[in-house]
MARGU-341769 format. One line per field, with one value per residue (C-alpha): residue in three letters; z, y, x; chain. Coordinates in steps of 0.02 Angstrom, whole numbers. Example, Ala and Ser with C-alpha at 12.3 -4.5 7.8 and 13.67 -1.06 7.14 Angstrom:
2
type = c(ALA,SER) $
w = c(390,357) $
v = c(-225,-53) $
u = c(615,684) $
mol = c(A,A) $
***
This chain:
691
type = c(MET,HIS,THR,LYS,ARG,ASN,VAL,PHE,ILE,ALA,ILE,PHE,SER,PHE,LEU,VAL,LEU,THR,ILE,CYS,VAL,LEU,SER,GLY,THR,TYR,TYR,TYR,ILE,LEU,ASN,LYS,GLN,LYS,ILE,LEU,LEU,ASP,SER,THR,TYR,ASN,THR,MET,ASN,THR,HIS,ILE,LEU,LYS,LEU,THR,GLU,ASN,PHE,ILE,ASP,ASN,LYS,THR,ASN,THR,THR,LEU,ALA,ILE,ALA,LEU,SER,LEU,VAL,LYS,ASP,SER,GLU,LEU,HIS,LYS,LEU,MET,SER,SER,GLU,GLU,TYR,ASN,LYS,PHE,ASN,TYR,ASN,ASP,ILE,SER,LEU,GLN,ILE,LYS,GLU,ASN,THR,LYS,TYR,LYS,ASN,ILE,TRP,ILE,GLN,ILE,ILE,ASP,LYS,ASN,GLY,ASN,SER,VAL,TYR,ARG,SER,TRP,THR,ASP,LYS,LYS,GLY,ASP,ASN,LEU,PHE,PHE,ARG,LYS,ASP,LEU,LYS,LYS,PHE,ILE,GLU,ASN,LYS,LYS,VAL,SER,THR,SER,ILE,SER,VAL,GLY,LEU,TYR,SER,MET,THR,ILE,LYS,ALA,ARG,ALA,PRO,ILE,MET,ASP,GLU,GLU,ASN,ASN,PHE,LEU,GLY,ALA,ILE,GLU,VAL,ILE,GLY,ASN,PHE,ASN,SER,ILE,SER,THR,ASP,LEU,LYS,GLU,ASN,LYS,ILE,ASP,SER,VAL,ILE,ILE,ALA,ASP,LYS,LYS,TYR,ASN,GLU,ILE,ILE,GLN,LEU,PRO,PHE,SER,LYS,ILE,PHE,ILE,ASP,ASP,TYR,TYR,ILE,ALA,ASN,GLU,ASN,VAL,ASN,LYS,GLU,LEU,ILE,THR,TYR,LEU,GLN,GLN,ASN,LYS,ILE,GLU,LYS,TYR,LEU,LYS,ILE,ASP,ASN,TYR,ILE,ILE,GLU,ASN,ASN,TYR,MET,ILE,SER,LYS,TYR,ASP,LEU,TYR,ASN,ASN,LYS,ASN,GLU,LYS,LEU,GLY,TYR,ILE,LEU,ASN,PHE,VAL,LYS,LEU,SER,ASP,ILE,ASP,ILE,ARG,ILE,VAL,GLU,SER,PHE,LYS,ILE,GLN,THR,ILE,MET,ILE,SER,ALA,ILE,VAL,LEU,ILE,THR,MET,LEU,PHE,PHE,PHE,LEU,ILE,TYR,LEU,TYR,THR,SER,TYR,LEU,ARG,LEU,LEU,ARG,ILE,GLN,GLU,ASN,LYS,LYS,GLU,ALA,ILE,LEU,ASN,SER,GLN,GLU,ASN,ILE,ILE,VAL,ILE,THR,LEU,GLY,ASN,GLU,ILE,ILE,ASP,ALA,ASN,GLN,ARG,LEU,TYR,ASP,PHE,PHE,THR,ASN,THR,LYS,ASP,LEU,GLU,SER,PHE,LYS,ARG,LYS,TYR,LYS,CYS,ILE,CYS,SER,ALA,PHE,ILE,ASP,MET,LYS,ASP,ASP,ILE,TYR,ILE,ILE,GLU,LYS,TYR,TYR,ASN,GLY,LYS,ASN,TRP,ALA,GLU,HIS,VAL,LEU,ALA,ASN,PRO,ASP,LYS,ASN,PHE,ARG,VAL,ALA,ILE,LYS,ASN,MET,GLN,GLU,GLU,ILE,ARG,HIS,PHE,SER,ILE,LYS,CYS,SER,ILE,VAL,LYS,ASP,GLU,ASP,PHE,ILE,ILE,ALA,THR,PHE,THR,ASP,ILE,THR,GLN,GLU,ILE,GLU,GLN,ILE,GLN,ALA,ASN,LYS,GLU,LYS,ASP,ARG,ILE,LEU,PHE,GLN,GLN,SER,LYS,ILE,ALA,ALA,ILE,THR,ASP,THR,LEU,LYS,ASN,ILE,ALA,HIS,GLN,TRP,ARG,GLN,PRO,LEU,SER,VAL,ILE,SER,THR,ILE,THR,SER,GLY,MET,LYS,LEU,GLN,LYS,GLU,LEU,ASN,ILE,LEU,ASP,ASP,ASN,GLU,PHE,ASN,LEU,SER,CYS,ASP,GLY,ILE,ILE,ASN,ASN,THR,ASN,LYS,LEU,SER,THR,THR,ILE,ASP,ASN,PHE,THR,ASN,PHE,PHE,ASN,THR,ASP,ASP,ASN,SER,THR,ARG,PHE,SER,LEU,ILE,GLU,ALA,LEU,GLU,ASN,THR,ARG,LYS,PHE,MET,ASP,SER,ILE,LEU,GLU,LYS,ASN,SER,ILE,GLU,CYS,GLU,LEU,ILE,TYR,ASP,ASN,ASP,ILE,ILE,LEU,ASN,CYS,ASN,LYS,ASN,ASP,PHE,SER,GLN,ALA,ILE,LEU,ASN,ILE,LEU,ASP,ASN,SER,VAL,HIS,ALA,LEU,ILE,ASN,VAL,GLU,ASN,ILE,GLU,ASP,ARG,PHE,ILE,PHE,MET,GLU,PHE,LYS,ASN,ASN,ILE,LEU,GLN,ILE,LYS,ASP,SER,GLY,ASN,GLY,ILE,ASP,GLU,ASN,ILE,ILE,SER,LYS,ILE,LEU,GLU,PRO,TYR,PHE,THR,THR,LYS,HIS,GLN,ALA,PHE,GLY,VAL,GLY,LEU,GLY,LEU,TYR,ILE,VAL,ASN,GLU,PHE,PHE,VAL,GLN,ASN,LEU,GLY,TYR,LYS,ILE,ASP,ILE,GLN,ASN,VAL,THR,TYR,ASP,TYR,LYS,ASN,LYS,ASN,TYR,SER,GLY,LEU,ASN,PHE,ILE,ILE,ASP,PHE,ASN) $
w = c(-1645,-1564,-1404,-1498,-1592,-1431,-1352,-1503,-1496,-1310,-1329,-1477,-1386,-1230,-1330,-1416,-1252,-1167,-1299,-1281,-1092,-1094,-1224,-1134,-968,-1039,-1115,-964,-847,-953,-962,-781,-720,-802,-731,-556,-564,-623,-486,-355,-412,-419,-244,-183,-267,-187,-19,-41,-87,59,181,115,133,310,366,296,384,548,535,493,641,757,708,727,901,953,884,974,1137,1124,1076,1245,1337,1429,1424,1233,1232,1355,1252,1090,1168,1233,1073,1177,1039,1100,1253,1154,1184,1115,1092,1245,1176,1008,1098,1207,1053,969,1121,1164,995,822,758,757,669,736,717,798,720,786,657,693,623,473,416,483,564,737,804,735,852,731,681,737,573,596,538,359,284,236,129,-21,55,-4,142,271,179,176,361,413,311,390,562,580,631,474,407,242,146,75,18,119,140,218,144,88,253,338,437,565,622,763,788,942,1005,1152,1283,1170,1031,931,815,875,762,745,810,673,703,559,527,402,296,381,498,351,257,413,430,248,272,415,287,167,61,16,-23,-108,-65,-199,-211,-385,-471,-489,-301,-314,-293,-134,-47,-4,152,111,262,180,57,-65,-247,-404,-548,-508,-389,-200,-94,65,168,240,277,94,28,-59,-183,-246,-268,-380,-471,-510,-566,-686,-759,-770,-631,-751,-816,-645,-608,-758,-694,-703,-590,-563,-662,-641,-668,-613,-487,-412,-414,-422,-370,-370,-246,-291,-156,-170,-69,-8,-177,-269,-339,-360,-235,-261,-269,-164,-263,-171,-213,-165,-208,-307,-190,-48,-142,-105,-270,-198,-255,-436,-403,-300,-442,-568,-458,-420,-603,-657,-519,-564,-748,-702,-594,-733,-858,-741,-701,-885,-923,-780,-832,-1014,-969,-860,-996,-1124,-1004,-950,-1103,-1177,-1013,-974,-1145,-1116,-942,-1005,-1140,-1017,-883,-990,-964,-776,-750,-835,-734,-564,-568,-546,-377,-449,-493,-679,-767,-947,-994,-1132,-1023,-971,-939,-864,-968,-849,-702,-596,-419,-344,-391,-289,-146,-139,-159,-30,-57,-225,-264,-454,-612,-611,-432,-464,-618,-524,-393,-495,-683,-706,-585,-629,-530,-372,-419,-293,-350,-264,-347,-435,-624,-595,-519,-648,-616,-709,-846,-1028,-1070,-1240,-1299,-1225,-1076,-931,-1000,-1174,-1095,-995,-1148,-1254,-1126,-1086,-1023,-884,-714,-682,-517,-450,-272,-216,-47,14,112,274,202,189,37,-61,-198,-360,-507,-669,-835,-988,-1136,-1283,-1368,-1555,-1657,-1500,-1447,-1259,-1146,-1008,-856,-718,-546,-432,-249,-205,-43,59,-63,-58,132,135,19,136,285,198,164,347,394,277,356,529,470,405,573,666,559,603,788,777,716,863,974,845,806,989,995,838,921,1081,977,879,1039,1135,1043,1042,1227,1265,1169,1259,1428,1387,1327,1479,1599,1514,1522,1707,1746,1645,1733,1904,1854,1782,1613,1508,1376,1259,1106,1197,1270,1096,1021,1162,1141,952,988,1109,982,840,944,1009,827,792,936,870,694,761,849,690,587,713,719,529,504,615,555,528,388,251,117,-47,-98,-243,-196,-269,-260,-243,-106,-10,-29,31,183,230,216,327,452,459,474,657,638,484,571,729,627,510,357,203,112,-61,-170,-359,-487,-665,-655,-536,-542,-450,-354,-303,-147,42,73,249,190,50,174,292,151,101,285,302,155,228,400,323,245,409,503,368,367,556,530,408,514,416,447,292,186,242,98,44,-132,-183,-373,-474,-663,-804,-675,-584,-403,-344,-161,-139,4,39,169,76,24,89,59,-115,-36,63,-49,-120,56,125,62,155,317,480,390,461,465,611,795,870,964,797,703,676,487,434,364,187,180,208,66,-51,1,-26,-194,-275,-202,-173,-313,-443,-466,-490,-360,-381,-254,-309,-236,-333,-347,-398,-397,-295,-278,-359,-234,-258,-148,-137,-61,-83,-221,-195,-362,-381,-560,-572,-760) $
v = c(3146,2985,3030,3077,2913,2816,2909,2870,2688,2683,2758,2645,2491,2538,2556,2388,2303,2384,2310,2142,2147,2192,2059,1932,1975,1947,1778,1731,1765,1658,1516,1528,1536,1367,1298,1361,1286,1121,1131,1170,1025,909,962,934,764,715,775,671,514,539,566,411,308,375,337,160,137,203,84,-60,-20,-5,-175,-250,-174,-247,-418,-418,-370,-501,-644,-630,-681,-845,-889,-882,-1008,-1120,-1124,-1153,-1298,-1378,-1333,-1256,-1133,-1103,-1010,-868,-698,-539,-442,-333,-286,-238,-135,-46,-3,64,171,239,260,321,141,89,-78,-181,-367,-511,-683,-843,-965,-1141,-1212,-1286,-1117,-1141,-994,-1055,-887,-720,-576,-499,-654,-831,-902,-1015,-1176,-1119,-1137,-974,-1043,-952,-799,-794,-685,-809,-959,-878,-833,-1012,-1071,-941,-926,-746,-586,-501,-373,-362,-290,-428,-469,-596,-659,-496,-354,-284,-253,-217,-368,-403,-579,-651,-836,-928,-1047,-1169,-1187,-1310,-1180,-1282,-1183,-1187,-1058,-870,-720,-598,-418,-347,-162,-89,66,175,260,298,374,477,537,592,680,781,843,895,740,629,451,302,141,9,-177,-237,-327,-487,-516,-514,-702,-698,-563,-672,-577,-393,-280,-117,-192,-52,-92,11,-108,-254,-154,-174,-14,-53,106,105,292,341,501,439,584,520,345,420,525,373,271,407,438,255,204,117,288,343,180,215,385,392,542,652,737,902,874,957,1071,920,861,672,571,384,278,94,-40,-192,-349,-412,-495,-331,-391,-253,-271,-111,78,232,375,540,690,867,1020,1148,1283,1196,1209,1367,1455,1626,1602,1622,1794,1846,1792,1905,2059,2018,1988,2156,2245,2155,2200,2384,2374,2285,2422,2559,2463,2432,2618,2657,2528,2577,2753,2688,2568,2708,2804,2663,2550,2626,2624,2448,2385,2449,2373,2205,2200,2240,2118,1978,1855,1890,1880,1711,1640,1717,1676,1493,1408,1288,1320,1360,1363,1409,1315,1243,1091,1137,1322,1421,1560,1624,1570,1628,1697,1526,1470,1611,1580,1401,1443,1583,1614,1690,1839,1847,1758,1826,1777,1605,1577,1628,1493,1353,1396,1263,1198,1022,1055,1042,874,733,555,449,287,272,284,388,525,635,687,794,677,633,505,425,588,700,814,797,920,842,669,722,809,652,543,639,484,450,531,588,664,761,780,946,1004,1170,1295,1202,1044,960,849,906,798,872,799,871,905,985,1074,1173,1328,1311,1385,1408,1315,1330,1208,1257,1144,1142,1077,1031,997,823,800,774,643,550,556,492,349,304,317,202,77,80,61,-88,-164,-142,-218,-370,-390,-365,-500,-617,-577,-608,-784,-825,-891,-1018,-1063,-1093,-1212,-1293,-1313,-1382,-1510,-1558,-1570,-1674,-1838,-1830,-1782,-1925,-2047,-1982,-2000,-2177,-2230,-2157,-2234,-2402,-2387,-2342,-2491,-2611,-2544,-2571,-2749,-2772,-2825,-2676,-2748,-2645,-2671,-2613,-2466,-2412,-2426,-2320,-2188,-2182,-2155,-2013,-1932,-1945,-1865,-1726,-1689,-1671,-1548,-1449,-1447,-1377,-1235,-1199,-1189,-1072,-961,-954,-916,-763,-703,-513,-519,-401,-458,-527,-701,-819,-972,-1106,-1064,-1248,-1278,-1127,-1186,-1360,-1291,-1180,-1328,-1432,-1289,-1299,-1490,-1500,-1368,-1458,-1626,-1558,-1491,-1644,-1538,-1619,-1502,-1552,-1467,-1492,-1416,-1439,-1329,-1223,-1044,-951,-797,-654,-574,-590,-775,-749,-621,-740,-882,-767,-712,-894,-938,-797,-868,-1045,-978,-892,-1058,-1152,-1034,-1060,-1250,-1264,-1218,-1363,-1492,-1647,-1664,-1775,-1623,-1511,-1482,-1355,-1368,-1273,-1286,-1204,-1212,-1094,-982,-955,-1009,-1052,-1089,-1147,-1228,-1311,-1183,-1128,-960,-789,-667,-587,-420,-414,-511,-348,-286,-432,-361,-197,-168,-207,-289,-463,-588,-681,-653,-526,-666,-740,-585,-397,-395,-377,-551,-537,-351,-403,-530,-393,-272,-403,-476,-324,-170,-241,-370,-304,-468,-481,-552,-610,-685,-786,-897,-1061,-1227,-1384,-1575,-1682,-1871,-1868,-1741,-1558,-1427,-1238,-1120,-972,-972,-857,-828,-755,-726,-732,-698) $
u = c(399,451,356,196,199,221,75,-35,16,-19,-194,-237,-172,-270,-433,-405,-362,-513,-629,-541,-554,-739,-779,-673,-754,-928,-889,-784,-930,-1046,-923,-866,-1045,-1078,-916,-957,-1131,-1058,-927,-1059,-1167,-1015,-964,-1141,-1148,-982,-1050,-1208,-1111,-992,-1137,-1224,-1066,-1034,-1212,-1199,-1031,-1105,-1252,-1134,-1021,-1171,-1241,-1067,-1047,-1215,-1169,-1001,-1086,-1224,-1108,-1019,-1179,-1144,-1330,-1321,-1177,-1269,-1429,-1333,-1237,-1397,-1492,-1633,-1675,-1852,-1784,-1706,-1787,-1708,-1870,-1832,-1661,-1736,-1868,-1738,-1635,-1792,-1841,-1668,-1581,-1622,-1618,-1801,-1787,-1642,-1675,-1581,-1564,-1482,-1412,-1350,-1188,-1282,-1348,-1525,-1616,-1665,-1727,-1788,-1833,-1958,-2055,-2095,-2033,-1881,-1801,-1768,-1594,-1505,-1364,-1438,-1354,-1173,-1117,-1182,-1111,-939,-954,-991,-842,-724,-806,-745,-833,-900,-1021,-1113,-1258,-1368,-1543,-1642,-1820,-1880,-1780,-1613,-1524,-1357,-1297,-1161,-1117,-1013,-970,-1033,-897,-902,-765,-670,-677,-803,-915,-1097,-1174,-1187,-1282,-1331,-1387,-1489,-1517,-1639,-1609,-1742,-1617,-1500,-1648,-1688,-1507,-1507,-1674,-1599,-1472,-1613,-1589,-1738,-1683,-1761,-1669,-1699,-1655,-1611,-1754,-1652,-1683,-1873,-1887,-1780,-1885,-2034,-2094,-2060,-2036,-2089,-2216,-2170,-2127,-2098,-2128,-2011,-1901,-1920,-1906,-1808,-1841,-2016,-2008,-1981,-2061,-2218,-2213,-2046,-2119,-2254,-2124,-2016,-2166,-2221,-2048,-1990,-1871,-1748,-1695,-1630,-1541,-1428,-1366,-1176,-1150,-1303,-1440,-1535,-1720,-1883,-1792,-1705,-1525,-1541,-1388,-1362,-1261,-1232,-1242,-1128,-1101,-931,-902,-929,-1095,-1223,-1367,-1462,-1461,-1491,-1571,-1545,-1655,-1599,-1702,-1602,-1668,-1572,-1406,-1307,-1262,-1222,-1044,-1102,-1180,-1030,-916,-1006,-983,-802,-760,-833,-737,-577,-600,-615,-460,-367,-412,-353,-194,-162,-171,-54,74,63,116,256,308,328,437,550,555,710,809,749,803,979,985,922,1054,1192,1140,1069,1208,1224,1036,1025,1169,1133,947,988,1005,1134,1315,1324,1492,1530,1686,1793,1826,2001,1973,1829,1750,1616,1509,1365,1376,1340,1517,1595,1473,1538,1723,1721,1907,1861,1750,1746,1801,1978,2014,1941,2048,2205,2172,2092,2093,1956,1826,1882,2041,1935,1854,1889,1921,1788,1848,1681,1651,1496,1603,1692,1873,1999,2058,2027,1894,1933,2009,1872,1891,1770,1640,1642,1624,1471,1397,1422,1328,1168,1077,1202,1184,1362,1416,1564,1629,1704,1767,1699,1801,1760,1840,1670,1639,1487,1410,1339,1246,1314,1228,1307,1229,1292,1223,1198,1342,1447,1605,1584,1491,1368,1389,1257,1305,1158,1197,1133,1231,1073,1010,1177,1180,1001,1049,1193,1076,952,1090,1137,955,939,1094,1020,855,948,1033,869,791,934,918,730,770,886,746,688,868,909,761,832,1003,927,832,989,1093,968,1000,1194,1195,1077,1190,1346,1259,1203,1378,1468,1342,1366,1556,1549,1436,1545,1699,1620,1574,1748,1679,1740,1856,1966,1856,1701,1799,1859,1684,1612,1747,1714,1530,1568,1687,1560,1423,1536,1579,1392,1379,1527,1455,1290,1383,1484,1324,1246,1401,1416,1231,1235,1404,1401,1530,1469,1591,1525,1581,1552,1451,1336,1151,1101,1230,1166,985,1033,1126,979,861,977,981,790,787,739,601,534,542,460,312,301,343,417,539,601,735,718,838,898,1054,1156,1221,1358,1302,1416,1342,1341,1310,1243,1116,1062,1038,943,825,789,765,637,537,543,497,345,292,319,203,71,89,72,-111,-138,-229,-178,9,23,-24,121,244,374,446,604,618,757,733,781,868,702,684,508,472,293,200,33,-20,-179,-106,-157,-299,-284,-331,-168,-48,21,64,165,330,301,398,307,161,127,-16,65,33,153,240,298,358,354,336,518,551,483,527,709,690,628,765,901,847,765,848,1023,1042,918,822,634,514,335,213,62,-72,-60,-151,-55,-63,56,41,-131,-196,-239,-153,-154,-27,89,221,372,462,637,696,887,889) $
mol = c(A,A,A,A,A,A,A,A,A,A,A,A,A,A,A,A,A,A,A,A,A,A,A,A,A,A,A,A,A,A,A,A,A,A,A,A,A,A,A,A,A,A,A,A,A,A,A,A,A,A,A,A,A,A,A,A,A,A,A,A,A,A,A,A,A,A,A,A,A,A,A,A,A,A,A,A,A,A,A,A,A,A,A,A,A,A,A,A,A,A,A,A,A,A,A,A,A,A,A,A,A,A,A,A,A,A,A,A,A,A,A,A,A,A,A,A,A,A,A,A,A,A,A,A,A,A,A,A,A,A,A,A,A,A,A,A,A,A,A,A,A,A,A,A,A,A,A,A,A,A,A,A,A,A,A,A,A,A,A,A,A,A,A,A,A,A,A,A,A,A,A,A,A,A,A,A,A,A,A,A,A,A,A,A,A,A,A,A,A,A,A,A,A,A,A,A,A,A,A,A,A,A,A,A,A,A,A,A,A,A,A,A,A,A,A,A,A,A,A,A,A,A,A,A,A,A,A,A,A,A,A,A,A,A,A,A,A,A,A,A,A,A,A,A,A,A,A,A,A,A,A,A,A,A,A,A,A,A,A,A,A,A,A,A,A,A,A,A,A,A,A,A,A,A,A,A,A,A,A,A,A,A,A,A,A,A,A,A,A,A,A,A,A,A,A,A,A,A,A,A,A,A,A,A,A,A,A,A,A,A,A,A,A,A,A,A,A,A,A,A,A,A,A,A,A,A,A,A,A,A,A,A,A,A,A,A,A,A,A,A,A,A,A,A,A,A,A,A,A,A,A,A,A,A,A,A,A,A,A,A,A,A,A,A,A,A,A,A,A,A,A,A,A,A,A,A,A,A,A,A,A,A,A,A,A,A,A,A,A,A,A,A,A,A,A,A,A,A,A,A,A,A,A,A,A,A,A,A,A,A,A,A,A,A,A,A,A,A,A,A,A,A,A,A,A,A,A,A,A,A,A,A,A,A,A,A,A,A,A,A,A,A,A,A,A,A,A,A,A,A,A,A,A,A,A,A,A,A,A,A,A,A,A,A,A,A,A,A,A,A,A,A,A,A,A,A,A,A,A,A,A,A,A,A,A,A,A,A,A,A,A,A,A,A,A,A,A,A,A,A,A,A,A,A,A,A,A,A,A,A,A,A,A,A,A,A,A,A,A,A,A,A,A,A,A,A,A,A,A,A,A,A,A,A,A,A,A,A,A,A,A,A,A,A,A,A,A,A,A,A,A,A,A,A,A,A,A,A,A,A,A,A,A,A,A,A,A,A,A,A,A,A,A,A,A,A,A,A,A,A,A,A,A,A,A,A,A,A,A,A,A,A,A,A,A,A,A,A,A,A,A,A,A,A,A,A,A,A,A,A,A,A,A,A,A,A,A,A,A,A,A,A,A,A,A,A,A,A,A,A,A,A,A,A,A,A,A,A,A,A,A,A,A,A,A,A,A,A,A,A,A,A,A,A,A,A,A,A,A,A,A,A,A,A,A,A,A,A,A,A,A,A,A,A,A,A,A,A,A,A,A,A,A,A,A,A,A,A,A,A,A) $
***
């Protein structure tokens, strides 16, 4: 009777599931087909955007390579120096590029140091000022190699510029290589993509001599080789509609995608509308999916029937086996050591416990040797490590259970006498008295932490060693004057002695002078020795005193570079850390400011201010700050804006490691502008919050 009922249930369940599978398959195919089409179109759109970006990058790199090659021409420098602009002739180069490459419209323009166009390879027009172009104006200010996309008198183009400098490194002007968008349109066409490259209508007044002479309403079309059918299509359907596309649209058997063009200041210059025929998009995967889904559904139905029959036969035996092995299965399925305990006595454990304590094979043998796992805990002299003792009346397991937010650990020796570290978490089953403790082996993580600490220590020492060269120069500078004084005094004494005019008073004064200057030499050596002391012990010391000592240590470097360094404070605090590491970190910040201030031409505008107020230390300079695009990277290891001869990028990383990672303080770095003595300055502000 029981068997017949099970067979009936199996057949009924199979019929119900068959209907469900068939219905589900139908709706799944419909839904998945839409998803696959969307995915295919999204993938195609991503491919189009990536291709467009790559072709623009290739064109940009090509124009830059040409500019860098042309700027090395000595004849160019000679003509710029003599202002013989009428002798420039780059028409042959443009022609050779056109005949031998795919770039058919490469223009070359020479610009003087005032932003005036003194030569254009594609026209006789010259003498006009180009400062209306933001990219060119920024280039003349910075005088650095650059590329950009911008809109000019003739078109929206890709430009690359290189500065022309004379032998005294004076700025004479720039050579600018200009590439049009025709080759990009051609590259896209080879990938079955028709493109329309459009300049935003706000630039209509700038484009006074249009290269392509093609417009749609107020929008200039930059690629002369555009598909004329698409121009008509956009005119008939209103171009504004397509310039507002967020991702892509499917229309009239086309997938239409939009790529926005921006200048270096992230201002929108124009758009690239890419048209791909739907017939050129591979959607065979959709048809393949339908066939595969139907086949899988049939296989699933057959498999379901097979497993239903097996299930009826084995269900009873499996139920008994599950009941018998439930506890063991739960425990032994875990990779971690799991112990069921009362805190002072073990109740049960999984196999991982016996794998660790190889001198035991089961619960009974373990209890005979240890009774409780806590008997094997090692005292690591650290509150985070649990040992076998009572914590405010609670045993170790109860203590861990009562503090779920704390990351407790235990240390246990294995059978090879190796110390293994475990994180420990405890939980309790409702209505049960026992506690389930889970031990997760974190030995590798602990060893990695120790290795990182050692690495940080080595980095600190490397940073100190890197400063030795500058410090030796500092010592030599500080020794030079006392040695000179000693030499002068002794020479004078010798001469007076030879002339027999050296009296006792003069002799005593000379000796005092020699003693005073030798004390200065000794003090310099003591400062050097103390600064590079490798003592890792923490001490209590005054922050202001440490800042003052570090500033004094830098005195000769500051004096040599005409840098005024001022310390301002309204209170003092006592720090408890390694004083040498603190001084090294402050020295690294000051050293960073010194390298920035060396580039400030007016030596009267070189300042460093150390200000400590409200437990916040600010060290700012007048070195004009750094590029906002890289300010977030300067605390990273091996990142440096200096020449390799002046650093390897560890200085400010060491500062971050010491104050943030080791001491837990907060650091912020900002470009700031401030007034000092009725004059405006800008520079970098390094902020350390000791609160």
